[in-house]
HTML snippet that shows the backbone in 3Dmol.js (N, CA, C, O; Angstrom):
<script src="https://3Dmol.org/build/3Dmol-min.js"></script>
<div id="view" style="width:600px;height:400px;position:relative"></div>
<script>
const pdb = `
ATOM      1  N   MET A   1      26.871 -40.721  24.283  1.00  0.00           N
ATOM      2  CA  MET A   1      26.940 -40.707  22.865  1.00  0.00           C
ATOM      3  C   MET A   1      25.668 -39.678  22.574  1.00  0.00           C
ATOM      4  O   MET A   1      24.692 -39.800  23.315  1.00  0.00           O
ATOM      5  N   MET A   2      25.639 -38.824  21.688  1.00  0.00           N
ATOM      6  CA  MET A   2      24.565 -38.052  21.064  1.00  0.00           C
ATOM      7  C   MET A   2      23.907 -38.783  19.840  1.00  0.00           C
ATOM      8  O   MET A   2      24.473 -39.176  18.820  1.00  0.00           O
ATOM      9  N   THR A   3      22.484 -38.880  20.203  1.00  0.00           N
ATOM     10  CA  THR A   3      21.871 -39.692  18.762  1.00  0.00           C
ATOM     11  C   THR A   3      21.049 -38.593  18.034  1.00  0.00           C
ATOM     12  O   THR A   3      20.557 -37.614  18.595  1.00  0.00           O
ATOM     13  N   PHE A   4      20.973 -38.857  16.835  1.00  0.00           N
ATOM     14  CA  PHE A   4      20.209 -38.081  15.892  1.00  0.00           C
ATOM     15  C   PHE A   4      19.070 -38.855  15.091  1.00  0.00           C
ATOM     16  O   PHE A   4      19.213 -39.998  14.658  1.00  0.00           O
ATOM     17  N   LYS A   5      17.865 -38.043  14.944  1.00  0.00           N
ATOM     18  CA  LYS A   5      16.888 -38.739  14.291  1.00  0.00           C
ATOM     19  C   LYS A   5      16.970 -38.545  12.900  1.00  0.00           C
ATOM     20  O   LYS A   5      17.162 -37.434  12.405  1.00  0.00           O
ATOM     21  N   ILE A   6      16.831 -39.605  12.232  1.00  0.00           N
ATOM     22  CA  ILE A   6      17.134 -39.739  10.702  1.00  0.00           C
ATOM     23  C   ILE A   6      15.842 -39.447   9.940  1.00  0.00           C
ATOM     24  O   ILE A   6      14.918 -40.254  10.039  1.00  0.00           O
ATOM     25  N   ASP A   7      15.714 -38.382   9.206  1.00  0.00           N
ATOM     26  CA  ASP A   7      14.405 -38.021   8.313  1.00  0.00           C
ATOM     27  C   ASP A   7      14.674 -38.597   6.977  1.00  0.00           C
ATOM     28  O   ASP A   7      15.809 -38.736   6.520  1.00  0.00           O
ATOM     29  N   ARG A   8      13.386 -38.986   6.262  1.00  0.00           N
ATOM     30  CA  ARG A   8      13.411 -39.349   4.855  1.00  0.00           C
ATOM     31  C   ARG A   8      12.260 -38.573   4.212  1.00  0.00           C
ATOM     32  O   ARG A   8      11.206 -38.278   4.775  1.00  0.00           O
ATOM     33  N   ASN A   9      12.629 -38.268   2.881  1.00  0.00           N
ATOM     34  CA  ASN A   9      11.682 -37.755   2.075  1.00  0.00           C
ATOM     35  C   ASN A   9      11.462 -36.196   2.303  1.00  0.00           C
ATOM     36  O   ASN A   9      10.377 -35.674   2.045  1.00  0.00           O
ATOM     37  N   ILE A  10      12.585 -35.453   2.817  1.00  0.00           N
ATOM     38  CA  ILE A  10      12.508 -33.891   3.182  1.00  0.00           C
ATOM     39  C   ILE A  10      13.254 -33.585   1.686  1.00  0.00           C
ATOM     40  O   ILE A  10      14.227 -34.211   1.266  1.00  0.00           O
ATOM     41  N   PRO A  11      12.584 -32.504   0.999  1.00  0.00           N
ATOM     42  CA  PRO A  11      12.884 -32.222  -0.188  1.00  0.00           C
ATOM     43  C   PRO A  11      14.318 -31.134  -0.019  1.00  0.00           C
ATOM     44  O   PRO A  11      14.303 -30.286   0.873  1.00  0.00           O
ATOM     45  N   ILE A  12      15.318 -31.240  -0.802  1.00  0.00           N
ATOM     46  CA  ILE A  12      16.629 -30.556  -0.975  1.00  0.00           C
ATOM     47  C   ILE A  12      16.302 -29.289  -1.339  1.00  0.00           C
ATOM     48  O   ILE A  12      15.640 -29.208  -2.373  1.00  0.00           O
ATOM     49  N   PRO A  13      16.591 -28.231  -0.758  1.00  0.00           N
ATOM     50  CA  PRO A  13      16.219 -26.625  -1.237  1.00  0.00           C
ATOM     51  C   PRO A  13      17.143 -26.413  -2.662  1.00  0.00           C
ATOM     52  O   PRO A  13      18.191 -27.005  -2.920  1.00  0.00           O
ATOM     53  N   THR A  14      16.556 -25.551  -3.380  1.00  0.00           N
ATOM     54  CA  THR A  14      17.356 -25.352  -4.597  1.00  0.00           C
ATOM     55  C   THR A  14      18.568 -24.287  -4.175  1.00  0.00           C
ATOM     56  O   THR A  14      18.487 -23.413  -3.313  1.00  0.00           O
ATOM     57  N   ALA A  15      19.554 -24.558  -4.902  1.00  0.00           N
ATOM     58  CA  ALA A  15      20.675 -23.770  -4.656  1.00  0.00           C
ATOM     59  C   ALA A  15      20.449 -22.222  -4.759  1.00  0.00           C
ATOM     60  O   ALA A  15      19.609 -21.835  -5.571  1.00  0.00           O
ATOM     61  N   ARG A  16      21.101 -21.346  -4.034  1.00  0.00           N
ATOM     62  CA  ARG A  16      20.895 -19.910  -3.919  1.00  0.00           C
ATOM     63  C   ARG A  16      21.914 -18.990  -4.242  1.00  0.00           C
ATOM     64  O   ARG A  16      22.320 -18.108  -3.485  1.00  0.00           O
ATOM     65  N   ARG A  17      22.385 -19.258  -5.580  1.00  0.00           N
ATOM     66  CA  ARG A  17      23.581 -18.531  -6.011  1.00  0.00           C
ATOM     67  C   ARG A  17      23.277 -17.131  -6.465  1.00  0.00           C
ATOM     68  O   ARG A  17      22.298 -16.847  -7.156  1.00  0.00           O
ATOM     69  N   GLY A  18      24.181 -16.265  -6.032  1.00  0.00           N
ATOM     70  CA  GLY A  18      23.782 -14.842  -6.672  1.00  0.00           C
ATOM     71  C   GLY A  18      22.853 -14.171  -5.973  1.00  0.00           C
ATOM     72  O   GLY A  18      22.119 -13.386  -6.574  1.00  0.00           O
ATOM     73  N   THR A  19      22.729 -14.361  -4.621  1.00  0.00           N
ATOM     74  CA  THR A  19      21.341 -13.665  -3.860  1.00  0.00           C
ATOM     75  C   THR A  19      21.485 -12.188  -3.922  1.00  0.00           C
ATOM     76  O   THR A  19      20.565 -11.389  -3.748  1.00  0.00           O
ATOM     77  N   TYR A  20      22.773 -11.884  -4.196  1.00  0.00           N
ATOM     78  CA  TYR A  20      22.918 -10.246  -4.188  1.00  0.00           C
ATOM     79  C   TYR A  20      21.994  -9.562  -5.402  1.00  0.00           C
ATOM     80  O   TYR A  20      21.600  -8.396  -5.398  1.00  0.00           O
ATOM     81  N   ALA A  21      21.734 -10.575  -6.462  1.00  0.00           N
ATOM     82  CA  ALA A  21      21.274 -10.234  -7.732  1.00  0.00           C
ATOM     83  C   ALA A  21      19.703  -9.702  -7.490  1.00  0.00           C
ATOM     84  O   ALA A  21      19.146  -8.926  -8.266  1.00  0.00           O
ATOM     85  N   LYS A  22      19.102 -10.235  -6.316  1.00  0.00           N
ATOM     86  CA  LYS A  22      17.808  -9.757  -6.029  1.00  0.00           C
ATOM     87  C   LYS A  22      17.643  -8.406  -5.598  1.00  0.00           C
ATOM     88  O   LYS A  22      16.570  -7.808  -5.683  1.00  0.00           O
ATOM     89  N   TYR A  23      19.026  -7.767  -4.989  1.00  0.00           N
ATOM     90  CA  TYR A  23      19.127  -6.460  -4.641  1.00  0.00           C
ATOM     91  C   TYR A  23      19.506  -5.683  -5.592  1.00  0.00           C
ATOM     92  O   TYR A  23      19.973  -6.237  -6.588  1.00  0.00           O
ATOM     93  N   PRO A  24      19.439  -4.483  -5.577  1.00  0.00           N
ATOM     94  CA  PRO A  24      20.002  -3.542  -6.829  1.00  0.00           C
ATOM     95  C   PRO A  24      21.396  -2.914  -6.919  1.00  0.00           C
ATOM     96  O   PRO A  24      21.686  -1.907  -7.565  1.00  0.00           O
ATOM     97  N   PHE A  25      22.212  -3.664  -6.171  1.00  0.00           N
ATOM     98  CA  PHE A  25      23.580  -3.323  -6.202  1.00  0.00           C
ATOM     99  C   PHE A  25      24.346  -2.763  -7.400  1.00  0.00           C
ATOM    100  O   PHE A  25      25.048  -1.753  -7.447  1.00  0.00           O
ATOM    101  N   LYS A  26      24.046  -3.667  -8.379  1.00  0.00           N
ATOM    102  CA  LYS A  26      24.701  -3.286  -9.574  1.00  0.00           C
ATOM    103  C   LYS A  26      24.320  -2.030 -10.195  1.00  0.00           C
ATOM    104  O   LYS A  26      25.114  -1.343 -10.838  1.00  0.00           O
ATOM    105  N   THR A  27      22.818  -1.666  -9.955  1.00  0.00           N
ATOM    106  CA  THR A  27      22.523  -0.512 -10.592  1.00  0.00           C
ATOM    107  C   THR A  27      22.528   0.989  -9.730  1.00  0.00           C
ATOM    108  O   THR A  27      22.183   2.073 -10.200  1.00  0.00           O
ATOM    109  N   MET A  28      22.958   0.756  -8.506  1.00  0.00           N
ATOM    110  CA  MET A  28      23.014   1.880  -7.705  1.00  0.00           C
ATOM    111  C   MET A  28      24.166   2.894  -8.038  1.00  0.00           C
ATOM    112  O   MET A  28      25.309   2.534  -8.317  1.00  0.00           O
ATOM    113  N   LYS A  29      23.783   4.083  -7.985  1.00  0.00           N
ATOM    114  CA  LYS A  29      24.866   5.059  -7.910  1.00  0.00           C
ATOM    115  C   LYS A  29      25.197   5.671  -6.633  1.00  0.00           C
ATOM    116  O   LYS A  29      24.440   5.585  -5.667  1.00  0.00           O
ATOM    117  N   VAL A  30      26.295   6.278  -6.605  1.00  0.00           N
ATOM    118  CA  VAL A  30      27.058   6.798  -5.478  1.00  0.00           C
ATOM    119  C   VAL A  30      25.975   7.664  -4.625  1.00  0.00           C
ATOM    120  O   VAL A  30      25.485   8.606  -5.249  1.00  0.00           O
ATOM    121  N   GLY A  31      25.515   7.471  -3.232  1.00  0.00           N
ATOM    122  CA  GLY A  31      24.812   8.325  -2.658  1.00  0.00           C
ATOM    123  C   GLY A  31      23.467   7.850  -2.516  1.00  0.00           C
ATOM    124  O   GLY A  31      22.738   8.403  -1.692  1.00  0.00           O
ATOM    125  N   GLU A  32      22.968   6.731  -3.332  1.00  0.00           N
ATOM    126  CA  GLU A  32      21.703   6.208  -3.303  1.00  0.00           C
ATOM    127  C   GLU A  32      21.643   5.123  -2.281  1.00  0.00           C
ATOM    128  O   GLU A  32      22.656   4.571  -1.849  1.00  0.00           O
ATOM    129  N   SER A  33      20.245   4.790  -1.849  1.00  0.00           N
ATOM    130  CA  SER A  33      20.284   3.734  -0.929  1.00  0.00           C
ATOM    131  C   SER A  33      19.021   3.122  -1.192  1.00  0.00           C
ATOM    132  O   SER A  33      18.209   3.569  -2.001  1.00  0.00           O
ATOM    133  N   PHE A  34      18.832   1.883  -0.360  1.00  0.00           N
ATOM    134  CA  PHE A  34      17.393   1.300  -0.466  1.00  0.00           C
ATOM    135  C   PHE A  34      17.223   0.533   0.903  1.00  0.00           C
ATOM    136  O   PHE A  34      18.231   0.079   1.443  1.00  0.00           O
ATOM    137  N   ALA A  35      16.022   0.380   1.461  1.00  0.00           N
ATOM    138  CA  ALA A  35      15.682  -0.354   2.629  1.00  0.00           C
ATOM    139  C   ALA A  35      15.199  -1.685   2.488  1.00  0.00           C
ATOM    140  O   ALA A  35      14.282  -1.794   1.675  1.00  0.00           O
ATOM    141  N   ILE A  36      15.569  -2.731   3.060  1.00  0.00           N
ATOM    142  CA  ILE A  36      14.873  -4.062   2.959  1.00  0.00           C
ATOM    143  C   ILE A  36      14.295  -4.250   4.354  1.00  0.00           C
ATOM    144  O   ILE A  36      14.991  -4.260   5.370  1.00  0.00           O
ATOM    145  N   PRO A  37      12.926  -4.402   4.332  1.00  0.00           N
ATOM    146  CA  PRO A  37      12.196  -4.784   5.578  1.00  0.00           C
ATOM    147  C   PRO A  37      12.576  -6.259   5.817  1.00  0.00           C
ATOM    148  O   PRO A  37      12.711  -7.107   4.934  1.00  0.00           O
ATOM    149  N   CYS A  38      12.744  -6.457   7.294  1.00  0.00           N
ATOM    150  CA  CYS A  38      13.116  -7.863   7.696  1.00  0.00           C
ATOM    151  C   CYS A  38      12.925  -7.943   9.220  1.00  0.00           C
ATOM    152  O   CYS A  38      12.666  -6.984   9.948  1.00  0.00           O
ATOM    153  N   THR A  39      13.103  -9.339   9.632  1.00  0.00           N
ATOM    154  CA  THR A  39      12.924  -9.497  11.062  1.00  0.00           C
ATOM    155  C   THR A  39      14.181  -9.394  11.817  1.00  0.00           C
ATOM    156  O   THR A  39      15.195  -9.307  11.125  1.00  0.00           O
ATOM    157  N   ASP A  40      14.324  -9.387  13.085  1.00  0.00           N
ATOM    158  CA  ASP A  40      15.478  -9.455  13.746  1.00  0.00           C
ATOM    159  C   ASP A  40      16.351 -10.473  13.390  1.00  0.00           C
ATOM    160  O   ASP A  40      17.569 -10.291  13.389  1.00  0.00           O
ATOM    161  N   ASP A  41      15.745 -11.719  13.034  1.00  0.00           N
ATOM    162  CA  ASP A  41      16.518 -12.732  12.844  1.00  0.00           C
ATOM    163  C   ASP A  41      17.298 -12.726  11.241  1.00  0.00           C
ATOM    164  O   ASP A  41      18.317 -13.337  10.919  1.00  0.00           O
ATOM    165  N   THR A  42      16.590 -11.978  10.540  1.00  0.00           N
ATOM    166  CA  THR A  42      17.280 -11.874   9.150  1.00  0.00           C
ATOM    167  C   THR A  42      18.281 -10.682   9.055  1.00  0.00           C
ATOM    168  O   THR A  42      19.020 -10.599   8.074  1.00  0.00           O
ATOM    169  N   VAL A  43      18.321  -9.746  10.070  1.00  0.00           N
ATOM    170  CA  VAL A  43      19.400  -8.571   9.882  1.00  0.00           C
ATOM    171  C   VAL A  43      20.486  -9.014   9.369  1.00  0.00           C
ATOM    172  O   VAL A  43      20.839  -8.596   8.266  1.00  0.00           O
ATOM    173  N   HIS A  44      21.252  -9.968  10.078  1.00  0.00           N
ATOM    174  CA  HIS A  44      22.518 -10.385   9.722  1.00  0.00           C
ATOM    175  C   HIS A  44      22.660 -10.786   8.349  1.00  0.00           C
ATOM    176  O   HIS A  44      23.477 -10.331   7.548  1.00  0.00           O
ATOM    177  N   ARG A  45      21.798 -11.676   8.143  1.00  0.00           N
ATOM    178  CA  ARG A  45      21.902 -12.081   6.622  1.00  0.00           C
ATOM    179  C   ARG A  45      21.648 -10.959   5.590  1.00  0.00           C
ATOM    180  O   ARG A  45      22.233 -11.031   4.509  1.00  0.00           O
ATOM    181  N   VAL A  46      21.016 -10.176   5.786  1.00  0.00           N
ATOM    182  CA  VAL A  46      21.011  -8.940   4.889  1.00  0.00           C
ATOM    183  C   VAL A  46      22.287  -8.267   4.845  1.00  0.00           C
ATOM    184  O   VAL A  46      22.776  -7.824   3.806  1.00  0.00           O
ATOM    185  N   GLN A  47      22.817  -8.196   5.981  1.00  0.00           N
ATOM    186  CA  GLN A  47      24.239  -7.280   6.199  1.00  0.00           C
ATOM    187  C   GLN A  47      25.262  -8.137   5.611  1.00  0.00           C
ATOM    188  O   GLN A  47      26.210  -7.610   5.028  1.00  0.00           O
ATOM    189  N   ILE A  48      25.163  -9.442   5.708  1.00  0.00           N
ATOM    190  CA  ILE A  48      26.389 -10.096   4.830  1.00  0.00           C
ATOM    191  C   ILE A  48      25.995 -10.101   3.499  1.00  0.00           C
ATOM    192  O   ILE A  48      26.954 -10.169   2.731  1.00  0.00           O
ATOM    193  N   ASN A  49      24.751 -10.043   2.893  1.00  0.00           N
ATOM    194  CA  ASN A  49      24.849  -9.777   1.444  1.00  0.00           C
ATOM    195  C   ASN A  49      25.375  -8.397   0.964  1.00  0.00           C
ATOM    196  O   ASN A  49      25.817  -8.218  -0.171  1.00  0.00           O
ATOM    197  N   ALA A  50      25.283  -7.313   2.043  1.00  0.00           N
ATOM    198  CA  ALA A  50      25.935  -6.021   1.489  1.00  0.00           C
ATOM    199  C   ALA A  50      27.195  -6.062   1.573  1.00  0.00           C
ATOM    200  O   ALA A  50      27.844  -5.322   0.834  1.00  0.00           O
ATOM    201  N   MET A  51      27.870  -6.944   2.501  1.00  0.00           N
ATOM    202  CA  MET A  51      29.380  -6.931   2.497  1.00  0.00           C
ATOM    203  C   MET A  51      29.844  -7.810   1.549  1.00  0.00           C
ATOM    204  O   MET A  51      31.031  -7.754   1.229  1.00  0.00           O
ATOM    205  N   ALA A  52      28.981  -8.749   0.963  1.00  0.00           N
ATOM    206  CA  ALA A  52      29.532  -9.724  -0.194  1.00  0.00           C
ATOM    207  C   ALA A  52      29.350  -8.767  -1.551  1.00  0.00           C
ATOM    208  O   ALA A  52      30.134  -8.878  -2.493  1.00  0.00           O
ATOM    209  N   ALA A  53      28.407  -7.961  -1.560  1.00  0.00           N
ATOM    210  CA  ALA A  53      28.412  -7.070  -2.881  1.00  0.00           C
ATOM    211  C   ALA A  53      29.517  -6.004  -2.817  1.00  0.00           C
ATOM    212  O   ALA A  53      29.875  -5.443  -3.852  1.00  0.00           O
ATOM    213  N   THR A  54      30.107  -5.688  -1.537  1.00  0.00           N
ATOM    214  CA  THR A  54      31.352  -4.836  -1.698  1.00  0.00           C
ATOM    215  C   THR A  54      32.354  -5.533  -2.303  1.00  0.00           C
ATOM    216  O   THR A  54      33.078  -5.060  -3.179  1.00  0.00           O
ATOM    217  N   ARG A  55      32.437  -6.848  -1.788  1.00  0.00           N
ATOM    218  CA  ARG A  55      33.623  -7.624  -2.068  1.00  0.00           C
ATOM    219  C   ARG A  55      33.586  -8.124  -3.662  1.00  0.00           C
ATOM    220  O   ARG A  55      34.578  -8.300  -4.368  1.00  0.00           O
ATOM    221  N   ASN A  56      32.207  -8.304  -4.046  1.00  0.00           N
ATOM    222  CA  ASN A  56      32.218  -8.897  -5.550  1.00  0.00           C
ATOM    223  C   ASN A  56      32.113  -7.711  -6.557  1.00  0.00           C
ATOM    224  O   ASN A  56      32.166  -7.897  -7.773  1.00  0.00           O
ATOM    225  N   HIS A  57      31.982  -6.652  -6.066  1.00  0.00           N
ATOM    226  CA  HIS A  57      31.657  -5.366  -7.008  1.00  0.00           C
ATOM    227  C   HIS A  57      32.724  -4.554  -6.984  1.00  0.00           C
ATOM    228  O   HIS A  57      32.557  -3.416  -7.423  1.00  0.00           O
ATOM    229  N   LYS A  58      33.697  -4.836  -6.610  1.00  0.00           N
ATOM    230  CA  LYS A  58      34.961  -3.759  -6.770  1.00  0.00           C
ATOM    231  C   LYS A  58      35.053  -2.820  -8.032  1.00  0.00           C
ATOM    232  O   LYS A  58      34.994  -3.245  -9.185  1.00  0.00           O
ATOM    233  N   PRO A  59      35.202  -1.519  -7.691  1.00  0.00           N
ATOM    234  CA  PRO A  59      35.571  -0.643  -6.681  1.00  0.00           C
ATOM    235  C   PRO A  59      34.523  -0.368  -5.852  1.00  0.00           C
ATOM    236  O   PRO A  59      34.766   0.105  -4.742  1.00  0.00           O
ATOM    237  N   ARG A  60      33.236  -0.611  -6.243  1.00  0.00           N
ATOM    238  CA  ARG A  60      32.144  -0.199  -5.336  1.00  0.00           C
ATOM    239  C   ARG A  60      32.140  -0.390  -3.943  1.00  0.00           C
ATOM    240  O   ARG A  60      32.623  -1.435  -3.508  1.00  0.00           O
ATOM    241  N   LYS A  61      31.586   0.605  -3.024  1.00  0.00           N
ATOM    242  CA  LYS A  61      31.480   0.194  -1.604  1.00  0.00           C
ATOM    243  C   LYS A  61      30.162   0.420  -1.153  1.00  0.00           C
ATOM    244  O   LYS A  61      29.445   1.280  -1.663  1.00  0.00           O
ATOM    245  N   PHE A  62      29.768  -0.382  -0.126  1.00  0.00           N
ATOM    246  CA  PHE A  62      28.249  -0.318   0.306  1.00  0.00           C
ATOM    247  C   PHE A  62      28.572  -0.309   1.903  1.00  0.00           C
ATOM    248  O   PHE A  62      29.573  -0.832   2.394  1.00  0.00           O
ATOM    249  N   ARG A  63      27.676   0.292   2.544  1.00  0.00           N
ATOM    250  CA  ARG A  63      27.500   0.421   4.146  1.00  0.00           C
ATOM    251  C   ARG A  63      25.948  -0.025   4.165  1.00  0.00           C
ATOM    252  O   ARG A  63      25.123   0.152   3.268  1.00  0.00           O
ATOM    253  N   SER A  64      25.746  -0.703   5.528  1.00  0.00           N
ATOM    254  CA  SER A  64      24.382  -0.971   5.791  1.00  0.00           C
ATOM    255  C   SER A  64      24.411  -0.659   7.202  1.00  0.00           C
ATOM    256  O   SER A  64      25.474  -0.580   7.818  1.00  0.00           O
ATOM    257  N   ALA A  65      23.176  -0.464   7.782  1.00  0.00           N
ATOM    258  CA  ALA A  65      22.420  -0.048   9.214  1.00  0.00           C
ATOM    259  C   ALA A  65      21.209  -0.433   9.157  1.00  0.00           C
ATOM    260  O   ALA A  65      20.403  -0.360   8.230  1.00  0.00           O
ATOM    261  N   VAL A  66      21.079  -0.983  10.529  1.00  0.00           N
ATOM    262  CA  VAL A  66      19.573  -1.225  10.831  1.00  0.00           C
ATOM    263  C   VAL A  66      18.746  -0.058  11.264  1.00  0.00           C
ATOM    264  O   VAL A  66      19.265   0.705  12.078  1.00  0.00           O
ATOM    265  N   GLU A  67      17.487   0.203  10.824  1.00  0.00           N
ATOM    266  CA  GLU A  67      16.608   1.123  11.290  1.00  0.00           C
ATOM    267  C   GLU A  67      15.433   0.446  11.760  1.00  0.00           C
ATOM    268  O   GLU A  67      15.009  -0.545  11.166  1.00  0.00           O
ATOM    269  N   ARG A  68      14.856   0.926  12.822  1.00  0.00           N
ATOM    270  CA  ARG A  68      13.617   0.539  13.451  1.00  0.00           C
ATOM    271  C   ARG A  68      12.660   1.683  13.332  1.00  0.00           C
ATOM    272  O   ARG A  68      12.954   2.832  13.664  1.00  0.00           O
ATOM    273  N   GLU A  69      11.564   1.338  12.871  1.00  0.00           N
ATOM    274  CA  GLU A  69      10.426   2.260  12.749  1.00  0.00           C
ATOM    275  C   GLU A  69       9.231   1.518  13.375  1.00  0.00           C
ATOM    276  O   GLU A  69       8.758   0.504  12.861  1.00  0.00           O
ATOM    277  N   GLY A  70       8.726   2.124  14.614  1.00  0.00           N
ATOM    278  CA  GLY A  70       7.764   1.398  15.256  1.00  0.00           C
ATOM    279  C   GLY A  70       8.080  -0.011  15.495  1.00  0.00           C
ATOM    280  O   GLY A  70       9.106  -0.343  16.089  1.00  0.00           O
ATOM    281  N   LYS A  71       7.098  -0.969  14.981  1.00  0.00           N
ATOM    282  CA  LYS A  71       7.346  -2.281  15.410  1.00  0.00           C
ATOM    283  C   LYS A  71       8.205  -3.017  14.113  1.00  0.00           C
ATOM    284  O   LYS A  71       8.583  -4.185  14.204  1.00  0.00           O
ATOM    285  N   SER A  72       8.424  -2.299  13.071  1.00  0.00           N
ATOM    286  CA  SER A  72       9.300  -2.590  11.740  1.00  0.00           C
ATOM    287  C   SER A  72      10.759  -2.684  11.883  1.00  0.00           C
ATOM    288  O   SER A  72      11.264  -1.815  12.595  1.00  0.00           O
ATOM    289  N   THR A  73      11.506  -3.514  11.383  1.00  0.00           N
ATOM    290  CA  THR A  73      12.873  -3.445  11.268  1.00  0.00           C
ATOM    291  C   THR A  73      13.344  -3.500   9.761  1.00  0.00           C
ATOM    292  O   THR A  73      12.836  -4.191   8.879  1.00  0.00           O
ATOM    293  N   TYR A  74      14.437  -2.617   9.636  1.00  0.00           N
ATOM    294  CA  TYR A  74      14.767  -2.550   8.095  1.00  0.00           C
ATOM    295  C   TYR A  74      16.321  -2.456   8.225  1.00  0.00           C
ATOM    296  O   TYR A  74      16.922  -2.033   9.213  1.00  0.00           O
ATOM    297  N   VAL A  75      16.856  -2.906   7.102  1.00  0.00           N
ATOM    298  CA  VAL A  75      18.159  -2.794   6.778  1.00  0.00           C
ATOM    299  C   VAL A  75      18.100  -1.847   5.708  1.00  0.00           C
ATOM    300  O   VAL A  75      17.358  -2.026   4.742  1.00  0.00           O
ATOM    301  N   ARG A  76      18.979  -0.666   5.849  1.00  0.00           N
ATOM    302  CA  ARG A  76      19.145   0.188   4.761  1.00  0.00           C
ATOM    303  C   ARG A  76      20.602   0.200   4.301  1.00  0.00           C
ATOM    304  O   ARG A  76      21.501   0.162   5.141  1.00  0.00           O
ATOM    305  N   VAL A  77      20.868   0.254   2.963  1.00  0.00           N
ATOM    306  CA  VAL A  77      22.038  -0.056   2.286  1.00  0.00           C
ATOM    307  C   VAL A  77      22.429   1.200   1.488  1.00  0.00           C
ATOM    308  O   VAL A  77      21.642   1.657   0.659  1.00  0.00           O
ATOM    309  N   TRP A  78      23.704   1.807   1.733  1.00  0.00           N
ATOM    310  CA  TRP A  78      24.031   2.944   0.833  1.00  0.00           C
ATOM    311  C   TRP A  78      25.214   2.562   0.044  1.00  0.00           C
ATOM    312  O   TRP A  78      26.022   1.739   0.474  1.00  0.00           O
ATOM    313  N   ARG A  79      25.346   3.179  -1.180  1.00  0.00           N
ATOM    314  CA  ARG A  79      26.398   2.972  -2.149  1.00  0.00           C
ATOM    315  C   ARG A  79      27.248   4.163  -1.679  1.00  0.00           C
ATOM    316  O   ARG A  79      26.792   5.303  -1.593  1.00  0.00           O
ATOM    317  N   LEU A  80      28.679   3.780  -1.343  1.00  0.00           N
ATOM    318  CA  LEU A  80      29.668   4.773  -1.023  1.00  0.00           C
ATOM    319  C   LEU A  80      30.639   5.361  -1.894  1.00  0.00           C
ATOM    320  O   LEU A  80      31.127   6.485  -1.786  1.00  0.00           O
ATOM    321  N   ALA A  81      30.913   4.353  -2.914  1.00  0.00           N
ATOM    322  CA  ALA A  81      31.730   4.585  -3.937  1.00  0.00           C
ATOM    323  C   ALA A  81      31.486   3.731  -4.852  1.00  0.00           C
ATOM    324  O   ALA A  81      32.126   3.752  -5.903  1.00  0.00           O
TER     325      ALA A  81
END
`;
const viewer = $3Dmol.createViewer("view");
viewer.addModel(pdb, "pdb");
viewer.setStyle({}, {cartoon: {color: "spectrum"}});
viewer.zoomTo();
viewer.render();
</script>
């Protein structure tokens, strides 16, 4: 049987609703893009936000791609439609 350590007095994080609001999805025009600096660990999360923006802001469409410049990693997001 697996045992778990029980912790006390760990603060509950605040709700993170509307994380896409911190990115300019609503104000972008077709053909525009922006880059988000991130670590290899957060690339997937940023790309998920881009997919959610496509789903939540129809008929807008976005595409994302990972760019590496030296030791830096970015996710670039383009508005397609």
